[in-house]
N, C-alpha and C positions, 0 to 999 in steps of 0.2 A: 406680479404671483404670490399667494400666498400657499402654508403647506398644508392648509385646509381646501385651498382650491385644486393642489394636485393630485389630494386624495380623491377627489370628486372625479377626474378624469379618468375614464374607461383604459384600462390599458398602460398606466404609467406607471411606476415604482418610483415611490418617494426615498431619499436618497438621502442618508443619515451619515452625521458625524462622527460615529460609533463603526467600528471596523471589525467587533467580532464578530466567530459564528453564526452567534444566535441570531443577531440583529438581522445579517445578510437573510437568514433563512426566513425571518419573519418579512423581510419587504418581499422576497422572492414569492410567499405563501399567498400575499394578496392576489397574484394573478395566475396561481396552478390550483390545479385541484384538492389538493392535501399538503401537509406536512412531509410524508414519504417522496411524493414529487418533490418537493423543493429541494430536500436532503439529495436525491438519487441528480437534479438538476446541477448545484454544487459544483457534486464529487464529478460529472460529465464533463464541465466546464473547465476543471482543475485538469481533469484526465486529456481534455483540447490543447491545453497550454502543455502540457507534458510532451505530446505526440511533435507539437512545433519545435521543440528545443534543439538546439545544434546540437549535433552529435559528439562533438568535441567537449562542449559542456556537460553534456550526460555522461562521458564517459568517467570527465575527472570526479563529478560528481559521487560519481557510483565509486571511484577509486576510495574515495573518503569515507564512504559509508561501509566499504568492508573493512578498514581501517579502523572506523569507530566500533566496529561490532567487536575488535580485539578486547573492549572493555568488558563485554561480558563473561568470555573466558576468564579473562583477569581478576576482576571481581567475584567470580566463584570460584578459584582455584584458592585464591587468598584466602576467601572464609572456608573454604573444604578445608585448607590444612592446618585451622583453626580452630574449627569447632569441633565439638563430639559427633562421634559417626551413627549419631541417633535420628530418631527420626524429626524433632526438635532442630537438630544441627541441619537437616534436608532441608526443610523449611528455611532457613533464614540465610542457607549460603544462596538460594534459588533466588533470593532479590537481588542479588548478583546479576543472574541471566538477564535481569529488564534494562540494565545499567547501559548497554549496546544500543536497545532500542530508543531508550531516553534520546541518548547522544544523536542518531542518527535521523530522527520523525522531528525533532524539537529544532534540527539545524536546517529539516529541509534539505538532507542528504537523498541519494537516489537509492531506493533501496527495492531488491525484488521482493514482490509479494504486500509490497506497503503501496509505494507510486503506482506499479505498472498493472495495479488491481485498477485506479482511476481511469486509465488508459483502455481500460476494456468497455467501460460503456459509451465511449463515443463510438466504438464499434458494433455495440447492440443496436444502436440508433440507426446506423449507415452502412450495413454490412458488407461495404464493397472490396475485390480485390486490390485496390488502390490503398485501402484503411487498415486493410489485414495485412499487407505488406507494411505498413510505416509503424506500425504495433508490435511488428517480428524485430523490426531495427531496432524499437524501444528496449525490445526483451532483450535480446541479442548484448547490443552496447551495454547496457545497465548488469545484466549477469556476469558479462567477462568483466566489466570493472570492479562488481564488487569481488569477484572469485580471484583479482588481481590484488586486490587489498585485503582479503582477509592471509591471503599465502605469502606477503610481505608482512604483516605482522604476527603469522605465526613463527615465521623464519627469525624474526627479530627478538621475539619472547624465548625461542629456543638459546639463539646464540648470543645475545647479549647479558652481558653482568647483571642483571635488573633485580632478579627473584632468588630466593633462598632454594637449598634443596628441597625442602619442604612443600613447595609453592608449586615449583615445577615436577613434582611429585605427584600431586594433587592435578595438575594440568592433563598430565598422561592418564591418570585416574578416572578422570571426566570426560576426555576422549576416547577409553576403550568403551567406556559404558555407551556411547554412540553406535560405536561398531557392533556390540554384543547380536544388536538386530536382523533379523538374518531379511533380503530385501523386499519381501513381501510386508513387513511390519516395515520398513521404512516409509515405503510405499503408503500403507493406512496412516500411521502416524504423522505422514505430510501431509495428507488431506485433511485431517482436523487441524494442525498448523494453520493451513492455509487458511483453512475456513474462520478460526480463531482471528487470524490478523486481518481478514477482509472483513470482519465484523466492526473488530477494532477502527479500521478505515471509517465506515459507514456512520461509528458511533460519534467521530471528528466533529463533523461539524455542530451539532447539541452537545458537546462536553465545554463550551466557554471556558473556563478558568480553570476548568477540572481536566484538563488535555492531560497534565501530566499523571496525574490518578488513574485517569483510562490504561495508557499506556502501561504501568505497571500492574495494575490487575489483570489486564490482557496477557501481557506476555510473561508475566508470573505464570500463569494457567498451562502456557507453553511449556516454561521449564520445569513444573512440578510435574507435569504430566508424563515427560521425557519424551515429547512429541519432536519428529524430527523437521529443521527448519536449515535450506540450502544454504543459508550465507550464515549464520551461526553456527551450523555445525563443521562450514569450510573449515574454520577457524582451528576448530578442534582437530578434525582430520588432518586437514594440513600438518598439526603438532606432530602428529603420529608419524605421517609419512618423514616428516624431516627428522625426527627421529630415531628413523629407521625403523619402528614396531611393524610396518606396515608397507606394504608395497605403493607403487603410483596407482596402479591399476585397481586398488582395492578404491581407490579415493572413487576413481570412475563408477564402480560396479564393485560392491551391493549399494554405496551411499549416493551418490549424486545422483544419477540418471533417476532412481527409482522416488530420492526425495522431491527433486525436483520436479516430476510429474507429480508427484501426491498432490505438491504446492499450487501447481497451476490447476490441478483437476480441484480443489476443495478452494482455493482462494479465487481465481480468476474467472471458472466456468462454471461450477454450481453457484457459487454465492452471487455473483454478476448475473448470471443467468434468470436468479429467483428475484434480487433486486429490481432488474428490467422487468421482469414479469409483472411485478405485482402494481408497477405505475403506467405500464406503457397503454390498457386499455383508459387510464384516466386521460393521459396526455393525448390520444388518437380524441377522444371523445371533444376534450376540450378546442385542438386544430378546429374540428368539424365546426363547433359552435363558432367559433372564430371568425371562420369561412363565409359562414351565415350572416354574422352579422356585419362584415366587408363585404357583402353581397349587393345591397341595395346602393351600398356607397358606390361599389366600384361603376354600375351602370348607370350611376349620375353622371359618373364621369366619361363613361362610352357616350351619353347622349348628351354632354355639355361639348363633349369634342366635334361630333357632329354636327349640333349646331351653329359652332362655329365653322368647320370647313364648310358647309352650306353655305352661311354669312361669307365668305371668301367666295364661293364661285358666285 
């Protein structure tokens, strides 16, 4: 059967030798009501895969992501120590903030607010108690692994003879800037950060070869906005804890709990709800049309079966 014949058959997606995200979207869009629905389905299918992953594999991938996020503090601290303390220096040093995200996302490591957002869309489609428990399991494992990785890398940065005194002082200065925010600001900033990361996830299927550019632009916005992210911020706050600048309970509150709540509200709830709402009616209408188209075929099958049964009698 030729490719032309395949295209002529209703409901058959033509397979392509190209595996980039844009091609996949175009293939899906042949059978979906809109491009937004195609992107939604791609992210939802990715979320289903994440929900089905083995817990141990999730944990180690999340630990690796936490370790990789140390690159953001490292790059930012090195730049901060060597650049002038003016507006230009601030804008340049925040390019270092994007480095950890680039490593984690391009390596497909498990990052809370990035991979965990994709897992929300399947729950939106089938919000059963069992599915919600699976989602909470994913969130718990990934968050635990991320925090373990960030704690390990912060401890290593402090105690291993890697950085000079100026860079270590830059680490402290950058980390103290996070803790200046009161809990309400942590929460509000976390909402915006979660929204931006969620927007990045939604943009990635359409980014094609520009994925790294999308990651840099979106996470750079988080950096220059001094927004709070539970994983990147954990590296900074853990550094203060291990350095003796703040007690342990200050990591939990005022930092972790408000920031985590803000990231979840902004990324997983608001953005996912709106993203699902914009295509829910389209998909529902498409399913109804498919049922109407299949109804005559199903009726013929029933009639044929009845005739066969009567013949046997």
